[in-house]
ZAZANU-317089 format. One record per residue (C-alpha): residue number from 1; residue in one letter; x, y, z. Coordinates in steps of 0.1 Angstrom, whole numbers, plus 5000, padded with zeros to 4 digits. Layout:
<gulums>
GULUM     i   aa   east   north     up
GULUM   NUM    A      X       Y      Z
...
</gulums>
This chain:
<gulums>
GULUM     i   aa   east   north     up
GULUM     1    M   5648    8175   6416
GULUM     2    N   5636    8210   6407
GULUM     3    D   5614    8225   6438
GULUM     4    D   5588    8241   6414
GULUM     5    I   5579    8202   6404
GULUM     6    I   5557    8187   6429
GULUM     7    V   5549    8154   6407
GULUM     8    E   5570    8136   6385
GULUM     9    M   5564    8103   6369
GULUM    10    T   5590    8090   6345
GULUM    11    G   5585    8060   6322
GULUM    12    V   5558    8044   6347
GULUM    13    C   5544    8012   6337
GULUM    14    K   5519    7992   6356
GULUM    15    T   5505    7958   6348
GULUM    16    F   5479    7938   6361
GULUM    17    Y   5468    7898   6360
GULUM    18    Q   5437    7888   6359
GULUM    19    K   5422    7851   6364
GULUM    20    Q   5400    7838   6336
GULUM    21    R   5376    7813   6345
GULUM    22    S   5358    7791   6320
GULUM    23    E   5319    7788   6323
GULUM    24    R   5318    7751   6314
GULUM    25    L   5314    7729   6343
GULUM    26    A   5336    7702   6330
GULUM    27    D   5365    7729   6334
GULUM    28    V   5360    7735   6369
GULUM    29    L   5390    7713   6380
GULUM    30    R   5412    7727   6353
GULUM    31    N   5405    7764   6365
GULUM    32    L   5411    7754   6398
GULUM    33    F   5444    7739   6394
GULUM    34    Y   5456    7757   6360
GULUM    35    P   5438    7791   6359
GULUM    36    Q   5445    7814   6326
GULUM    37    T   5454    7844   6333
GULUM    38    R   5449    7877   6311
GULUM    39    E   5477    7904   6311
GULUM    40    V   5460    7940   6315
GULUM    41    K   5486    7973   6311
GULUM    42    A   5469    7996   6330
GULUM    43    L   5498    8021   6325
GULUM    44    S   5524    8022   6297
GULUM    45    E   5555    8047   6297
GULUM    46    I   5537    8075   6317
GULUM    47    D   5558    8110   6321
GULUM    48    L   5540    8135   6340
GULUM    49    C   5552    8166   6358
GULUM    50    I   5529    8188   6378
GULUM    51    R   5543    8223   6391
GULUM    52    R   5534    8238   6425
GULUM    53    G   5501    8254   6427
GULUM    54    E   5486    8238   6395
GULUM    55    I   5454    8226   6393
GULUM    56    V   5454    8195   6369
GULUM    57    A   5423    8176   6353
GULUM    58    Y   5431    8142   6346
GULUM    59    A   5406    8126   6323
GULUM    60    G   5400    8093   6303
GULUM    61    P   5373    8068   6296
GULUM    62    N   5369    8040   6319
GULUM    63    G   5395    8016   6322
GULUM    64    A   5418    8040   6308
GULUM    65    G   5443    8041   6338
GULUM    66    K   5433    8073   6359
GULUM    67    S   5423    8056   6392
GULUM    68    T   5453    8035   6389
GULUM    69    T   5478    8066   6384
GULUM    70    I   5462    8080   6417
GULUM    71    K   5467    8048   6436
GULUM    72    L   5506    8051   6425
GULUM    73    L   5508    8088   6432
GULUM    74    S   5490    8082   6470
GULUM    75    G   5514    8052   6479
GULUM    76    M   5487    8027   6475
GULUM    77    L   5504    8009   6444
GULUM    78    S   5540    8010   6435
GULUM    79    P   5549    8007   6395
GULUM    80    E   5563    7979   6380
GULUM    81    S   5590    7999   6362
GULUM    82    G   5599    8039   6361
GULUM    83    R   5597    8063   6386
GULUM    84    V   5575    8078   6407
GULUM    85    R   5581    8111   6427
GULUM    86    V   5557    8133   6450
GULUM    87    L   5574    8165   6470
GULUM    88    G   5607    8148   6462
GULUM    89    M   5598    8112   6478
GULUM    90    D   5590    8081   6468
GULUM    91    P   5554    8073   6479
GULUM    92    V   5559    8038   6487
GULUM    93    L   5592    8033   6504
GULUM    94    E   5588    8068   6521
GULUM    95    R   5553    8064   6528
GULUM    96    V   5552    8073   6567
GULUM    97    R   5564    8106   6560
GULUM    98    Y   5545    8113   6528
GULUM    99    V   5511    8107   6537
GULUM   100    G   5518    8132   6564
GULUM   101    R   5520    8159   6533
GULUM   102    I   5494    8149   6508
GULUM   103    G   5452    8144   6508
GULUM   104    V   5434    8117   6491
GULUM   105    L   5400    8115   6483
GULUM   106    F   5380    8088   6467
GULUM   107    G   5348    8097   6456
GULUM   108    Q   5335    8059   6461
GULUM   109    R   5351    8055   6497
GULUM   110    T   5350    8069   6529
GULUM   111    E   5372    8072   6557
GULUM   112    L   5343    8083   6580
GULUM   113    W   5331    8059   6609
GULUM   114    N   5298    8051   6598
GULUM   115    D   5283    8044   6633
GULUM   116    H   5298    8076   6648
GULUM   117    A   5294    8113   6644
GULUM   118    V   5316    8133   6622
GULUM   119    A   5330    8149   6649
GULUM   120    V   5342    8118   6665
GULUM   121    S   5361    8108   6629
GULUM   122    Y   5381    8143   6631
GULUM   123    D   5391    8137   6661
GULUM   124    W   5401    8101   6656
GULUM   125    K   5426    8116   6628
GULUM   126    R   5441    8144   6651
GULUM   127    V   5453    8114   6673
GULUM   128    V   5463    8086   6653
GULUM   129    W   5479    8113   6630
GULUM   130    E   5496    8129   6658
GULUM   131    I   5484    8168   6646
GULUM   132    P   5493    8194   6671
GULUM   133    R   5462    8205   6684
GULUM   134    D   5469    8244   6677
GULUM   135    R   5471    8235   6638
GULUM   136    Y   5440    8211   6640
GULUM   137    D   5419    8235   6657
GULUM   138    R   5427    8262   6630
GULUM   139    M   5425    8235   6600
GULUM   140    L   5391    8225   6619
GULUM   141    G   5377    8259   6620
GULUM   142    V   5388    8267   6582
GULUM   143    V   5373    8233   6569
GULUM   144    R   5335    8236   6588
GULUM   145    E   5333    8274   6577
GULUM   146    M   5346    8270   6541
GULUM   147    L   5324    8234   6534
GULUM   148    G   5296    8242   6556
GULUM   149    L   5302    8214   6582
GULUM   150    N   5284    8229   6610
GULUM   151    E   5250    8219   6602
GULUM   152    F   5261    8181   6604
GULUM   153    F   5293    8180   6625
GULUM   154    N   5274    8161   6653
GULUM   155    T   5255    8139   6631
GULUM   156    M   5263    8101   6628
GULUM   157    A   5280    8095   6590
GULUM   158    R   5254    8069   6582
GULUM   159    E   5227    8097   6582
GULUM   160    L   5244    8120   6561
GULUM   161    S   5231    8129   6523
GULUM   162    L   5258    8118   6498
GULUM   163    G   5267    8155   6494
GULUM   164    Q   5272    8162   6530
GULUM   165    R   5294    8130   6534
GULUM   166    M   5316    8139   6504
GULUM   167    R   5321    8172   6519
GULUM   168    A   5329    8157   6553
GULUM   169    D   5357    8134   6538
GULUM   170    L   5374    8165   6519
GULUM   171    G   5373    8182   6552
GULUM   172    L   5392    8153   6568
GULUM   173    A   5416    8151   6540
GULUM   174    L   5427    8185   6548
GULUM   175    L   5428    8184   6584
GULUM   176    H   5466    8180   6586
GULUM   177    E   5472    8209   6556
GULUM   178    P   5485    8190   6525
GULUM   179    E   5506    8204   6503
GULUM   180    V   5490    8183   6473
GULUM   181    L   5457    8170   6470
GULUM   182    F   5445    8138   6448
GULUM   183    L   5411    8137   6442
GULUM   184    D   5396    8106   6423
GULUM   185    E   5357    8115   6410
GULUM   186    P   5353    8140   6442
GULUM   187    T   5316    8152   6427
GULUM   188    L   5304    8115   6420
GULUM   189    G   5268    8116   6425
GULUM   190    L   5265    8152   6438
GULUM   191    D   5235    8173   6431
GULUM   192    V   5243    8205   6411
GULUM   193    L   5242    8229   6441
GULUM   194    A   5265    8204   6460
GULUM   195    K   5287    8201   6431
GULUM   196    R   5290    8241   6428
GULUM   197    K   5303    8241   6465
GULUM   198    M   5328    8212   6459
GULUM   199    L   5345    8229   6431
GULUM   200    Q   5347    8265   6444
GULUM   201    F   5361    8253   6477
GULUM   202    I   5386    8235   6458
GULUM   203    K   5394    8265   6437
GULUM   204    Q   5396    8284   6471
GULUM   205    I   5421    8263   6486
GULUM   206    N   5443    8263   6459
GULUM   207    R   5441    8300   6452
GULUM   208    E   5446    8310   6491
GULUM   209    R   5468    8282   6503
GULUM   210    R   5486    8270   6469
GULUM   211    V   5476    8236   6475
GULUM   212    T   5484    8217   6444
GULUM   213    V   5455    8195   6430
GULUM   214    M   5450    8166   6409
GULUM   215    V   5414    8157   6401
GULUM   216    T   5399    8130   6380
GULUM   217    S   5361    8133   6366
GULUM   218    H   5336    8122   6339
GULUM   219    D   5326    8155   6340
GULUM   220    M   5341    8173   6317
GULUM   221    S   5324    8208   6321
GULUM   222    E   5336    8204   6358
GULUM   223    L   5369    8201   6349
GULUM   224    E   5368    8228   6325
GULUM   225    Q   5358    8251   6353
GULUM   226    L   5385    8240   6375
GULUM   227    A   5416    8234   6356
GULUM   228    G   5433    8252   6330
GULUM   229    R   5455    8225   6320
GULUM   230    I   5440    8187   6310
GULUM   231    V   5458    8154   6305
GULUM   232    M   5440    8126   6289
GULUM   233    I   5450    8092   6288
GULUM   234    S   5438    8064   6265
GULUM   235    K   5446    8030   6267
GULUM   236    G   5472    8034   6295
GULUM   237    S   5493    8063   6275
GULUM   238    I   5489    8099   6279
GULUM   239    A   5475    8110   6247
GULUM   240    Y   5471    8148   6252
GULUM   241    D   5488    8173   6278
GULUM   242    G   5477    8209   6274
GULUM   243    G   5450    8233   6278
GULUM   244    F   5412    8232   6270
GULUM   245    Q   5414    8259   6243
GULUM   246    R   5443    8241   6226
GULUM   247    L   5423    8206   6229
GULUM   248    R   5386    8221   6213
GULUM   249    R   5410    8241   6183
GULUM   250    E   5434    8208   6176
GULUM   251    F   5406    8182   6175
GULUM   252    S   5376    8197   6170
GULUM   253    D   5361    8237   6172
GULUM   254    R   5325    8221   6175
GULUM   255    R   5297    8248   6174
GULUM   256    I   5260    8247   6177
GULUM   257    L   5241    8269   6154
GULUM   258    L   5205    8274   6160
GULUM   259    L   5184    8293   6131
GULUM   260    E   5147    8302   6137
GULUM   261    T   5126    8307   6099
GULUM   262    E   5095    8319   6089
GULUM   263    I   5085    8282   6080
GULUM   264    E   5088    8252   6093
GULUM   265    S   5110    8235   6069
GULUM   266    A   5146    8233   6080
GULUM   267    P   5172    8250   6051
GULUM   268    V   5198    8225   6037
GULUM   269    L   5233    8235   6048
GULUM   270    D   5264    8220   6033
GULUM   271    G   5293    8222   6058
GULUM   272    A   5267    8216   6090
GULUM   273    T   5250    8182   6100
GULUM   274    W   5209    8188   6108
GULUM   275    V   5206    8178   6144
GULUM   276    S   5170    8184   6149
GULUM   277    T   5139    8210   6143
GULUM   278    E   5110    8220   6170
GULUM   279    G   5085    8241   6150
GULUM   280    R   5104    8268   6133
GULUM   281    R   5137    8265   6152
GULUM   282    H   5166    8244   6137
GULUM   283    T   5198    8230   6155
GULUM   284    Y   5231    8221   6134
GULUM   285    H   5261    8213   6142
GULUM   286    F   5294    8221   6126
GULUM   287    D   5331    8224   6128
GULUM   288    A   5340    8263   6130
GULUM   289    A   5377    8251   6119
GULUM   290    V   5365    8242   6086
GULUM   291    T   5332    8260   6080
GULUM   292    D   5325    8296   6084
GULUM   293    V   5294    8307   6099
GULUM   294    A   5286    8334   6075
GULUM   295    N   5286    8314   6048
GULUM   296    L   5265    8291   6067
GULUM   297    L   5239    8319   6071
GULUM   298    L   5239    8331   6035
GULUM   299    L   5234    8295   6026
GULUM   300    A   5202    8295   6052
GULUM   301    S   5192    8330   6041
GULUM   302    E   5189    8321   5998
GULUM   303    Q   5165    8291   6008
GULUM   304    M   5144    8314   6032
GULUM   305    R   5137    8343   6057
GULUM   306    I   5160    8341   6089
GULUM   307    T   5142    8354   6119
GULUM   308    D   5167    8348   6147
GULUM   309    V   5203    8332   6148
GULUM   310    E   5222    8320   6180
GULUM   311    T   5254    8301   6179
GULUM   312    H   5277    8287   6205
GULUM   313    R   5304    8264   6215
GULUM   314    A   5295    8226   6222
GULUM   315    P   5299    8213   6256
GULUM   316    I   5333    8201   6264
GULUM   317    D   5317    8166   6271
GULUM   318    D   5305    8165   6236
GULUM   319    V   5339    8174   6221
GULUM   320    I   5357    8150   6249
GULUM   321    A   5332    8123   6234
GULUM   322    D   5341    8128   6201
GULUM   323    I   5379    8122   6207
GULUM   324    Y   5375    8090   6227
GULUM   325    E   5354    8079   6199
GULUM   326    H   5383    8087   6172
GULUM   327    W   5410    8068   6193
GULUM   328    Q   5387    8040   6199
GULUM   329    R   5381    8038   6159
GULUM   330    D   5414    8044   6152
GULUM   331    G   5431    8019   6178
GULUM   332    K   5454    8047   6191
GULUM   333    S   5459    8076   6210
GULUM   334    A   5468    8114   6195
GULUM   335    T   5497    8131   6193
GULUM   336    R   5507    8151   6225
</gulums>
């Protein structure tokens, strides 16, 4: 294995089987002795490589297979077929040695002891994971300062706000100095300020310590701030793997045009979709790959006097939502 490749998945498949039960009372016995099952293909022939020091965003709609991938990479699940290697190890077969070199954070779960102070959970990890005292003290100082844990380090976990709990969980995941960090919805439910602190910290440990990061989120603008590369999964298969800029170019260079006119009527613009009008301000959407903004302004000025113009890219969340709708409508994934 190339030492520069940290995460490697080759031909990975994972299928789950869900029991189905009839709603009719007459079928109770049949459900008990002859339950029907539904096959759910969570992942199909996944090929993925992540190099040392990368931050990779992993995105997809609900049920696409994001969390299943993270669980496979963290050793919580084993693949049905295919090969999974992280740091050259099999996450399941070499689990004891493996977990000492990775960090995992699930936004919907916590490793903190609910009825104990945060400090107790941290010291528990030091003892159970057999982290050398000098190494523990060094990393504890780093995470307490960088994540702002001092203000609540001796507070019971059940009394923490969601933002404080997430920061404490991230610090706990970093105590043993992992080389790879898997983050599944790490900013779930956080307010704007807490999100900013979390993102800044992730970028800092990546930059200063070369920690390789794979992160999932439903907030695309958040992922765009973090990562230069995004891997998109649709119906269990990788549909796109590349940069955010190429994603915009290939799928939709969607722009927003704001026009302010002397009158309240909105000009009719071929090549742009009118969205709304507030007073004399009119909002349009258009695809810059198809329509030249100069032509739109010429059309508008032929109909009335323009007093102000503003144009900018559509939020990445809107672009991604359009892509998901396209994939679902066509019943297939995009070309990588």
